[in-house]
C-alpha positions, 0 to 999 in steps of 0.5 A: 182792128183797122188798117190798110189793105194786105197789112196783116189784119187777119193774121193778127186777129187769128193770133189774137183769137187764139191767145184770147179765146173769150174775145168777141169780134164785132164787124161794123159792116154788120151793124150799118143796115140797122143804123137809123141813118144808114139809108140817108147816105 
């Protein structure tokens, strides 16, 4: 989920995970350091 600051992303994500307990959250920030081109920028 993406969007502007203070638009309710965290609240929406909390509700979605409550309604769908098997959902998996993936943060792109966790994958950047292992991307082969990460250090080139």
